[in-house]
C-alpha positions in Angstrom: 43.0 -1.0 22.5 40.4 0.5 24.8 38.6 2.4 22.1 38.2 -0.7 19.9 35.3 -2.0 19.1 34.7 -5.8 20.3 31.4 -8.1 20.5 29.3 -9.5 22.9 27.3 -12.2 20.5 25.8 -9.9 18.1 25.9 -6.7 20.1 28.9 -4.8 19.0 30.1 -2.4 21.7 32.1 0.7 20.4 35.1 0.1 23.1 35.8 -1.7 26.0 34.4 0.0 29.1 31.2 -1.3 30.5 29.1 0.3 33.3 28.4 -2.7 35.8 25.5 -3.1 37.5 24.8 -2.2 41.2 22.1 -1.3 43.4 20.9 2.0 42.5 17.5 2.1 43.4 15.5 5.3 42.2 12.5 3.7 39.9 9.0 5.1 40.6 7.1 3.8 43.8 4.8 1.4 41.3 8.5 0.0 40.0 8.2 1.8 36.5 11.5 3.5 35.2 11.4 6.9 36.4 12.5 10.3 34.4 15.6 10.5 37.1 16.9 7.1 36.6 16.7 7.4 33.2 18.7 10.9 33.1 21.2 8.9 35.9 21.8 6.1 33.2 22.1 9.0 30.3 25.1 10.6 31.9 27.2 7.2 31.7 26.2 7.0 28.0 26.9 10.4 27.0 30.2 10.1 29.1 31.6 7.0 27.0 30.8 3.8 28.0 29.9 1.1 25.5 27.4 -1.0 27.7 25.2 -0.2 30.5 24.1 -2.9 32.9 21.3 -1.8 35.1 20.1 -2.1 38.6 18.4 -5.1 39.4 14.7 -5.2 38.3 12.7 -7.2 40.2 10.8 -10.1 38.5 8.2 -11.2 40.8 5.0 -9.2 40.9 4.7 -9.3 44.6 7.8 -8.5 45.6 10.8 -5.9 45.5 13.7 -5.3 47.9 12.9 -1.7 48.1 9.6 1.0 47.4 12.1 2.5 44.5 13.2 -0.9 42.9 12.6 -1.0 39.2 10.4 -3.8 38.1 9.8 -5.8 34.6 7.5 -7.9 36.3 4.9 -6.7 33.9 4.5 -5.8 30.2 3.5 -2.2 31.3 6.7 -2.0 33.9 8.9 -3.1 30.6 7.3 -0.7 28.3 8.5 2.2 30.9 11.8 1.4 29.9 11.3 2.1 26.2 12.4 5.6 26.6 15.5 4.8 28.4 16.7 2.3 26.3 15.9 4.7 23.1 17.9 7.9 24.9 21.0 5.2 25.7 21.0 4.0 22.2 21.6 7.9 20.6 25.1 7.8 22.1 26.0 4.5 20.5 26.0 2.7 23.8 23.9 -0.2 24.4 21.9 -1.5 27.6 21.4 -5.0 29.3 18.7 -5.6 31.7 19.5 -7.0 35.0 16.3 -9.1 35.9 16.5 -10.1 39.8 14.6 -12.6 42.1 14.5 -11.7 45.9 12.5 -12.3 49.0 13.1 -11.4 52.7 15.7 -14.1 53.4 17.9 -12.9 50.4 17.8 -9.2 51.3 18.7 -9.7 54.9 21.5 -12.0 54.1 22.7 -9.4 51.2 22.3 -6.5 53.7 23.7 -8.4 56.7 27.6 -7.1 55.4 26.3 -3.5 57.0 25.4 -5.8 60.5 28.0 -5.0 63.1 27.0 -8.0 65.2 28.5 -11.2 64.2 25.9 -13.4 66.1 23.3 -11.3 63.4 25.7 -11.9 60.6 25.6 -15.3 61.7 21.7 -16.0 61.8 21.6 -14.5 58.1 24.0 -16.7 56.6 22.3 -19.9 58.2 18.8 -18.8 57.5 20.0 -18.5 53.8 21.7 -21.8 53.7 18.6 -23.2 55.2 16.2 -21.8 53.2 18.2 -22.9 49.8 18.7 -26.4 50.9 15.9 -27.2 52.8 12.9 -24.8 52.6 12.9 -23.9 48.7 10.7 -26.6 46.8 11.3 -27.9 43.6 7.9 -26.1 42.3 9.1 -23.0 43.4 12.3 -23.3 41.3 10.3 -24.0 38.3 8.2 -21.0 38.9 11.4 -18.9 39.3 12.6 -20.2 36.2 9.3 -19.1 34.8 9.7 -16.0 36.0 12.8 -15.2 34.3 11.7 -16.5 31.4 8.4 -14.5 31.1 10.7 -10.9 32.4 13.3 -11.5 29.7 11.0 -12.0 27.1 9.6 -8.7 27.9 12.8 -7.3 28.4 13.7 -8.1 24.5 10.5 -7.0 23.6 11.1 -3.6 24.9 14.3 -3.3 23.3 17.1 -4.0 25.3 20.3 -5.6 23.7 21.1 -8.3 26.4 20.6 -9.8 29.6 22.6 -9.4 32.6 22.6 -12.2 35.3 24.1 -12.0 38.4 25.5 -15.3 40.5 27.9 -13.2 42.9 27.4 -10.9 46.0 24.6 -13.2 47.7 22.3 -13.5 45.1 19.4 -16.2 44.3 21.9 -17.6 41.7 25.0 -17.3 43.4 23.5 -18.9 46.5 22.2 -21.5 44.5 25.5 -22.5 42.6 27.3 -22.6 45.9 28.1 -25.9 47.8 28.3 -23.7 51.2 24.8 -22.7 50.6 23.2 -25.4 48.4 23.7 -28.7 50.5 20.4 -30.1 48.5 19.9 -33.7 47.8 18.0 -33.6 44.7 18.7 -32.6 41.4 18.9 -28.8 42.0 22.0 -29.6 44.3 25.1 -31.9 45.0 27.8 -31.7 42.1 28.5 -28.2 40.2 26.5 -29.2 37.4 23.6 -30.1 39.5 24.1 -26.5 41.7 24.3 -25.0 38.1 21.0 -26.5 36.8 19.2 -23.1 37.2 21.4 -21.0 35.6 21.8 -23.6 32.7 17.8 -23.5 32.1 17.9 -19.6 32.8 20.5 -19.5 29.7 18.6 -21.9 27.6 15.9 -19.3 27.7 18.2 -16.4 26.6 19.7 -18.4 23.7 16.1 -19.7 22.4 14.9 -16.0 22.6 18.4 -15.2 20.6 18.9 -12.5 23.5 22.5 -12.1 24.5 23.5 -12.8 28.1 26.6 -11.4 30.4 26.9 -13.7 33.6 28.7 -12.2 36.5 30.6 -15.0 38.1 32.5 -14.7 41.8 35.5 -15.7 40.8 36.6 -17.3 44.2 35.7 -16.8 47.7 39.2 -16.3 49.9 38.5 -18.4 53.1 38.8 -21.7 54.6 35.2 -22.7 52.8 33.3 -21.7 49.2 34.1 -21.3 45.9 37.5 -22.2 44.7 39.7 -20.9 41.9 39.6 -24.7 40.2 35.8 -25.2 40.8 35.4 -21.6 39.0 37.2 -22.7 36.1 35.2 -25.7 35.3 32.1 -23.7 36.7 32.9 -20.9 33.9 33.3 -23.3 31.1 30.1 -25.4 31.5 28.2 -21.7 31.7 29.9 -21.2 28.2 28.6 -24.6 26.9 25.3 -23.4 28.4 25.3 -20.2 26.4 26.8 -17.7 28.5 27.7 -15.2 25.8 30.7 -13.3 28.2 31.5 -13.4 31.6 32.1 -10.5 34.1 34.3 -12.0 36.9 34.5 -10.0 40.3 37.2 -11.5 43.0 35.0 -12.2 46.0 31.9 -12.3 47.9 31.9 -10.8 51.0 34.3 -8.4 52.9 35.9 -12.0 54.8 36.8 -12.7 51.5 38.4 -9.2 51.2 40.2 -9.5 54.5 41.5 -13.1 53.5 42.4 -11.8 50.2 45.4 -10.3 52.2 46.9 -14.2 51.8 46.8 -14.3 48.2 48.5 -11.4 47.5 51.8 -13.1 46.9 50.7 -13.7 43.4 49.7 -10.2 42.1 53.5 -9.5 43.2 54.6 -11.7 40.1 52.9 -10.1 37.7 54.6 -6.4 36.1 51.1 -4.9 36.1 51.8 -2.6 39.5 52.0 0.9 38.9 53.0 3.5 41.4 50.0 5.7 39.9 47.9 3.1 42.0 49.9 3.5 45.5 49.7 7.0 45.5 46.5 7.5 47.6 46.8 5.1 49.6 47.2 6.8 53.4 44.0 9.1 51.8 42.5 5.8 51.1 42.7 4.1 53.8 41.6 6.8 56.1 38.8 7.4 54.1 37.7 3.8 53.6 37.9 3.5 58.0 36.1 6.8 58.8 33.2 7.0 55.7 32.3 3.2 54.7 29.6 1.1 56.1 32.6 -1.0 57.4 33.2 1.6 60.3 32.4 -0.7 62.9 34.3 -3.5 61.5 37.4 -1.6 60.9 39.4 -3.9 63.1 38.8 -6.9 61.2 40.2 -4.7 58.1 44.1 -5.7 57.6 44.2 -5.7 53.9 46.0 -2.9 52.1 43.3 -1.2 49.7 46.4 -0.7 47.0 46.5 -4.5 46.7 42.6 -4.7 46.3 42.6 -2.3 43.6 42.5 -4.5 40.4 42.5 -7.3 42.7 41.1 -9.9 40.4 43.4 -9.7 37.6 45.8 -12.6 38.6 42.9 -15.2 38.8 41.0 -14.1 35.4 43.8 -14.9 33.3 43.6 -18.8 33.7 39.9 -18.7 33.0 40.2 -16.1 30.2 42.8 -18.3 28.5 39.8 -21.7 29.0 37.4 -19.6 26.9 36.3 -18.5 23.7 33.9 -15.9 24.8 34.8 -12.6 25.6 35.6 -12.0 29.8 35.2 -8.5 31.6 37.2 -7.9 34.7 35.3 -5.8 37.6 37.5 -5.0 40.2 38.7 -1.4 41.1 40.6 -0.5 38.0 41.1 3.3 38.1 43.7 4.4 36.0 44.0 4.4 32.0 47.2 2.7 32.2 46.3 0.0 34.3 43.6 -0.7 31.8 45.6 -0.7 29.1 47.9 -3.2 30.1 45.2 -5.4 31.4 43.5 -5.4 28.1 46.6 -5.5 25.8 47.8 -8.7 28.2 45.2 -10.4 26.8 44.0 -11.2 30.5 40.6 -9.6 30.1 38.5 -8.2 26.8 36.9 -5.3 28.9 37.1 -3.2 32.2 33.6 -3.5 34.0 33.5 0.0 36.3 31.0 0.9 39.4 32.5 3.6 41.3 34.7 5.3 39.3 32.0 5.9 37.4 29.4 6.8 40.2 32.4 9.6 41.2 32.5 10.5 37.5 30.1 9.5 34.8 32.6 11.3 32.2 35.5 9.4 33.2 35.2 7.0 29.8 34.9 10.3 27.7 38.0 11.6 29.7 40.6 8.7 29.1 39.6 8.9 25.4 40.0 12.4 25.0 43.2 12.6 27.1 41.1 14.7 29.6 42.1 12.5 32.1 44.2 9.7 33.0 43.4 8.2 36.6 40.4 8.2 38.6 40.4 10.6 42.0 37.7 8.1 43.4 39.2 7.4 47.3 36.8 3.7 47.6 35.0 5.6 50.7 32.2 3.5 49.8 29.7 6.3 50.4 27.8 5.1 47.1 27.7 1.2 48.4 26.6 2.6 51.8 24.0 4.0 49.9 22.7 1.1 48.2 22.7 -0.9 51.5 21.1 0.9 53.7 18.4 1.5 50.8 18.2 -2.5 51.1 17.6 -2.2 55.1 14.9 0.5 54.6 12.7 0.1 51.9 11.3 3.6 52.1 14.5 5.0 51.4 15.7 5.7 47.6 19.1 5.3 46.4 20.9 8.6 46.3 22.0 9.9 43.0 25.6 11.0 43.8 29.0 10.5 45.3 28.9 12.2 48.5 32.8 12.4 48.7 32.7 14.3 45.8 29.7 16.5 46.7 28.0 16.7 43.7 25.1 15.1 41.7 
């Protein structure tokens, strides 16, 4: 079933495997698409994925989170992506643009995950909450929506196949939709519908342009506060009504959520999908995770066996999938062909989104299809995520295009 076609609106994808968006900052210093980034994404298309979701592309002409972040804030910047789009299409793959709004507050909040001092993490959290609730003015929200409109219009003119909107992992759209961060009393805060108003407006733009759009929606915050699964069920139905053509569903927002996920594991044990192959490398993975990742200084917090994290979201995806007409994609550590086939054949999801698996081996999808590989050797050491987060902390540092655990480019 993995290698059967499936549509996202009018876009026909040749199989069910998606290379999801990650913060791989490697554009030209002026924000134009570089030849190195083009070659980097081209290897995923050559490796067999059906859809590539790009790195976040800045929509503000006056701010990028990194000196090497892609920009789509001008016609010239968008046009610099035309060669990339054409080369991806050569492999019968599709490519979605990821328009992204950011500022200093957002960058500090997202990158605070690698901050070992709890007080500094709390400060970043409070600053984000204060900016969303009190400092962000209505006229600024309208301006942000217009920036999205201009960027999405440029992307369609440049030949992209669709749009990827990130409503997770601390983005503007995620924090605006969150009752934890958004405590506004106006039309942009309060009820879930009001908190989703900015998304509704951006989705309306995509619909008016007849441009397919996939939304990454954070399923659940595994803690005492934040997003619940019940609220996600309602939100996903609203996103469908507002015009989303597909949803990508990861399981959690933060490492605190990952730790709290330990309390939710019994739900997984009732499903017949756990396979021995997912447990084989447990000790090797835990050692690498503790020794090599950006969580090194917080390893005392980590109580969750990683074999439970792999494929962790699927027991929460099923109830959402059952409510929707649009396709959904599971993002959450699927490593093996067998697991992917089971999740798809059981009707839990329509697509599988991959990140670290493909960073480790861009040809993993072709290996699955040709029968030369059945399981990704990625050990979840998080070197690749480490590079992305440190690229946020140090804007002069480009993302390095290789998996250091594997040791190749």
